[in-house]
C-alpha positions in Angstrom: 0.0 0.0 0.0 1.4 3.4 -1.0 1.7 6.0 1.7 1.9 9.7 1.0 5.2 10.9 2.3 5.9 14.6 3.2 9.1 14.9 1.1 10.2 13.8 -2.3 13.7 12.8 -3.6 14.6 14.5 -6.9 17.7 13.6 -9.0 19.9 16.6 -9.4 22.5 15.0 -11.7 23.9 11.6 -12.7 27.7 11.6 -12.8 29.2 9.1 -15.3 32.8 8.2 -16.0 33.9 5.3 -13.8 34.4 2.1 -15.9 33.5 -0.3 -13.0 31.3 -0.2 -9.9 31.4 3.0 -7.9 31.9 2.2 -4.2 31.9 5.4 -2.3 31.3 9.2 -2.4 32.8 11.9 -0.1 31.9 15.6 0.1 34.6 18.1 0.8 33.7 19.7 4.2 34.9 23.2 3.2 34.7 23.5 -0.6 32.2 22.7 -3.3 33.8 19.4 -4.2 32.4 15.9 -4.4 34.7 12.8 -4.9 33.9 9.3 -5.9 36.0 6.1 -6.0 35.6 2.9 -7.9 36.8 -0.6 -8.7 38.5 1.0 -11.7 41.2 2.2 -9.2 40.5 5.9 -9.9 39.1 8.8 -7.9 36.9 11.3 -9.8 36.4 14.9 -8.5 33.5 17.2 -9.3 32.9 20.8 -8.5 29.4 22.2 -8.0 27.8 25.6 -8.1 25.1 27.3 -5.9 22.7 26.2 -8.6 23.7 22.6 -8.0 25.3 22.0 -11.3 28.2 19.5 -11.2 31.3 19.5 -13.4 34.0 16.9 -13.6 37.3 18.7 -12.9 39.9 15.9 -12.5 40.4 12.2 -12.3 43.2 10.9 -10.0 44.8 7.7 -11.4 45.7 6.6 -7.8 48.3 4.0 -8.6 46.5 1.6 -6.4 46.7 -1.8 -7.9 43.2 -2.9 -6.9 39.8 -1.4 -6.2 39.6 1.9 -4.3 36.9 1.0 -1.8 36.6 4.1 0.4 37.6 7.8 0.5 37.6 10.4 3.2 38.4 14.1 3.4 40.3 15.7 6.2 38.4 18.3 8.1 40.6 21.0 6.6 39.4 20.0 3.1 43.0 20.0 1.9 43.8 16.3 2.1 42.1 13.2 0.8 42.6 9.6 2.0 42.0 6.5 -0.2 41.6 2.9 1.1 42.2 0.2 -1.4 41.9 -3.6 -1.8 45.7 -3.6 -2.4 46.0 -3.2 1.4 47.4 0.4 1.3 46.0 3.8 2.2 46.9 6.8 0.0 47.1 10.3 1.3 46.6 12.9 -1.4 47.2 16.7 -1.6 47.0 19.2 -4.4 50.3 20.7 -5.7 50.8 24.3 -4.4 50.0 27.0 -6.9 52.8 28.8 -8.6 52.7 32.6 -8.2 49.6 33.9 -9.8 48.5 30.5 -11.1 46.1 27.8 -10.1 46.9 24.8 -7.9 48.3 21.8 -9.7 47.6 18.1 -9.8 46.6 15.9 -6.9 49.7 13.9 -5.8 50.2 11.1 -3.3 51.9 12.8 -0.3 52.1 9.5 1.7 51.4 5.8 1.4 50.4 4.1 4.6 51.3 0.4 4.6 50.7 -2.3 7.2 47.4 -4.0 6.6 47.8 -7.6 5.3 44.9 -7.5 2.9 42.0 -5.5 1.5 41.4 -2.1 3.2 37.6 -1.5 3.5 37.2 1.9 5.1 39.2 5.0 6.1 38.1 8.0 8.3 39.6 11.2 9.7 38.9 12.3 13.3 37.3 15.7 13.9 40.7 17.2 14.6 42.2 15.8 11.5 45.2 14.6 13.5 44.0 11.0 13.6 43.2 8.6 10.8 41.5 5.2 11.2 41.6 2.3 8.7 40.2 -1.2 8.7 40.7 -4.3 6.7 39.7 -7.8 5.8 42.6 -8.8 8.0 40.3 -8.3 11.0 42.2 -5.3 12.3 41.6 -1.6 12.9 44.7 0.7 12.7 44.9 4.1 14.2 47.4 6.6 12.7 48.5 9.9 14.2 49.5 12.9 12.1 52.8 14.7 12.8 51.7 18.0 14.3 55.1 19.5 13.5 54.6 18.9 9.8 53.5 21.6 7.4 50.7 19.2 6.5 49.8 17.4 9.7 46.9 15.6 8.0 49.2 13.9 5.5 52.2 12.6 7.5 51.1 9.7 9.8 52.6 7.1 12.1 50.8 4.0 13.4 49.6 4.5 17.0 47.8 1.2 17.5 46.7 -2.0 15.8 43.4 -3.2 17.3 42.6 -6.8 16.9 39.2 -7.0 18.6 37.1 -8.3 15.7 37.0 -11.9 14.7 36.1 -11.3 11.1 36.5 -8.8 8.2 36.1 -5.2 9.4 33.8 -3.3 7.1 33.7 0.3 8.4 35.3 2.8 10.7 33.7 6.1 11.8 34.9 8.8 14.3 32.6 10.6 16.7 31.9 14.1 15.3 33.4 15.9 18.4 35.1 13.4 20.6 38.0 11.0 19.9 35.8 7.9 20.0 36.2 5.4 17.2 33.5 2.9 16.1 34.1 -0.1 13.8 31.7 -2.5 12.2 32.4 -6.1 11.2 31.4 -9.3 9.4 31.3 -10.7 12.9 27.9 -8.9 13.4 29.3 -6.6 16.1 30.3 -2.9 16.6 33.3 -2.0 18.7 33.9 1.4 20.3 37.5 2.5 21.2 39.1 5.3 23.1 42.7 6.2 24.0 44.1 5.5 27.4 46.4 8.4 28.1 48.8 6.2 30.1 48.7 3.3 27.7 47.2 2.6 24.2 43.9 2.6 22.4 41.5 0.0 23.6 38.0 -1.3 23.0 35.7 -0.1 25.8 32.4 -1.5 24.5 31.0 -4.1 22.1 27.5 -3.5 20.7 25.6 -6.6 19.9 22.1 -7.1 18.4 22.6 -7.3 14.7 22.2 -10.9 13.4 24.4 -10.6 10.4 27.3 -8.5 8.9 27.3 -4.8 10.0 28.3 -2.8 6.8 28.1 0.8 7.7 28.1 3.3 10.6 27.0 6.9 10.9 27.2 9.2 13.9 24.4 11.7 14.5 25.5 15.2 13.7 24.7 16.9 17.0 24.1 14.2 19.6 25.6 11.1 21.0 23.8 8.5 18.8 25.3 6.0 16.4 23.5 4.4 13.5 24.4 1.0 12.0 23.4 -0.8 8.8 23.4 -4.5 8.4 22.9 -7.5 6.2 20.0 -8.4 8.6 18.0 -5.7 6.7 17.8 -3.4 9.7 19.2 -0.1 10.8 19.9 0.2 14.5 20.4 3.4 16.5 22.6 3.2 19.6 22.3 5.7 22.5 24.9 6.7 25.0 23.5 6.0 28.5 26.7 6.6 30.4 30.2 7.7 29.6 31.3 4.3 28.5 27.9 2.6 28.1 25.7 2.4 25.0 22.5 0.6 24.3 20.2 0.0 21.3 17.5 2.7 21.3 15.7 1.9 18.0 15.5 -0.8 15.3 14.3 0.4 11.9 12.9 -2.3 9.6 11.3 -2.1 6.2 14.3 -2.7 3.9 13.9 -5.7 1.6 17.5 -6.6 1.3 20.9 -5.9 2.9 21.4 -2.3 4.0 24.9 -1.4 2.8 25.2 2.3 3.9 23.8 4.9 6.2 24.4 8.6 6.5 23.1 11.0 9.1 22.4 14.5 8.1 21.1 17.6 9.9 18.0 17.7 7.7 15.7 20.6 7.0 12.7 19.8 9.2 10.5 22.5 10.5 10.0 20.6 13.8 12.8 19.7 16.3 14.5 16.5 15.4 17.8 14.7 15.6 18.2 14.9 11.9 17.6 12.8 8.8 19.0 9.3 8.4 19.4 8.0 4.8 19.9 4.4 4.0 20.6 2.4 0.8 21.3 -1.2 -0.1 20.6 -4.2 -2.2 16.9 -3.4 -2.8 17.8 -0.3 -4.8 15.9 2.1 -2.6 17.0 5.4 -1.0 15.0 5.7 2.2 15.1 8.7 4.5 13.8 8.7 8.1 13.4 11.7 10.4 14.7 10.7 13.9 13.3 12.4 16.9 12.7 12.1 20.7 9.4 10.9 22.0 7.9 12.7 25.0 10.3 10.5 27.1 13.8 11.8 26.0 15.3 8.3 26.6 13.3 6.8 23.7 13.4 7.6 20.0 10.9 7.5 17.2 11.4 7.4 13.4 9.2 8.5 10.6 9.8 7.6 6.9 9.7 11.0 5.2 10.9 10.1 1.6 11.9 7.1 -0.5 13.1 6.5 -4.1 13.0 3.1 -5.7 15.5 1.9 -8.3 17.9 4.7 -7.5 20.5 3.1 -9.8 18.2 1.0 -11.9 18.5 -2.7 -11.3 21.8 -2.3 -9.5 22.8 -2.4 -5.9 23.3 1.0 -4.2 26.6 0.8 -2.4 26.9 4.1 -0.5 25.0 7.2 0.5 26.4 10.5 1.9 24.8 13.7 3.0 26.5 17.0 1.9 27.9 18.5 5.2 27.9 22.2 3.9 25.2 24.3 5.5 23.7 25.6 2.2 23.3 22.1 0.8 22.1 20.0 3.7 19.2 18.7 1.7 21.5 17.2 -0.9 23.0 13.7 -0.9 25.1 11.5 -3.2 24.8 7.8 -3.9 27.1 5.3 -5.8 26.1 2.1 -7.4 27.2 -1.1 -9.2 26.3 0.6 -12.4 29.5 2.8 -12.1 27.4 5.9 -11.6 27.4 8.5 -8.8 24.1 10.3 -8.5 23.3 13.5 -6.6 19.8 14.0 -5.1 17.9 16.7 -3.4 15.2 16.2 -0.7 12.4 18.7 -0.9 8.9 19.1 0.6 6.0 17.7 -1.4 3.9 20.7 -2.4 
């Protein structure tokens, strides 16, 4: 039965160019840039205007020998990290501009080696001085930037190798304001880590409840909530109940197949909420829920506000990402097995 939803999802533009499946999309946090990565081993970069017109500006032939699975911008917007199935992480910066000229090509400023096999995800901390990576080798690595460097978000040394998961680690995500790291795994669990000032990074909590692989994680933009997406067709939201204690506050069903990716944006609601949560996966839908408190602040409720079927035709949708820039918070990007990246806008139904 069809239900009238208060918002609609309109395609802004379809971005072609990758010659193999597109895995991930990342918005630059400070500039009008969108990047995508692919099994074709390249990163494509697009600029966009206030009118939401996207133009391809460069393709980075990364030199990775296998799929580029994940990309992440540093908070400065000056440095890009790539995670590849060749087990390496690339750190990319644009050549400085010559006097009176434009900046040059994007070059690999550093190559982080150590993982034994496929890297699945990479993420910068809010400060930009920490980088996390994870791999099929069941480990999570934490790298620290050299604060003395001219580019502290490009020169890293390994500060810890965390071996808490028993299977392939699919995703890493940093808390938006605190140095708390979350990781998700094929072992159906989520691990949370913090740094012990007198020792090393350690896992302080394991979140259980999903009954199959946890593919993706997304922190809420303004509060201490964490969303997770799973092969069990659900999205779960975890709430902080004490400094080092988290519990499941909400289970969102309704997806017909694996949920591969979630992204939590501020949203454009007229009523107070915790933002908009977007999810995509194997059923081809984009679904967007508004998350809010019930009268009891300890419980959450969700409302489906928009959905779009066959977002990439018959193909799986691999990733979804809200634009973080304040003028474009109703805009998101998806990537699919069709090799396309697509940009969407969420608007009220009139």
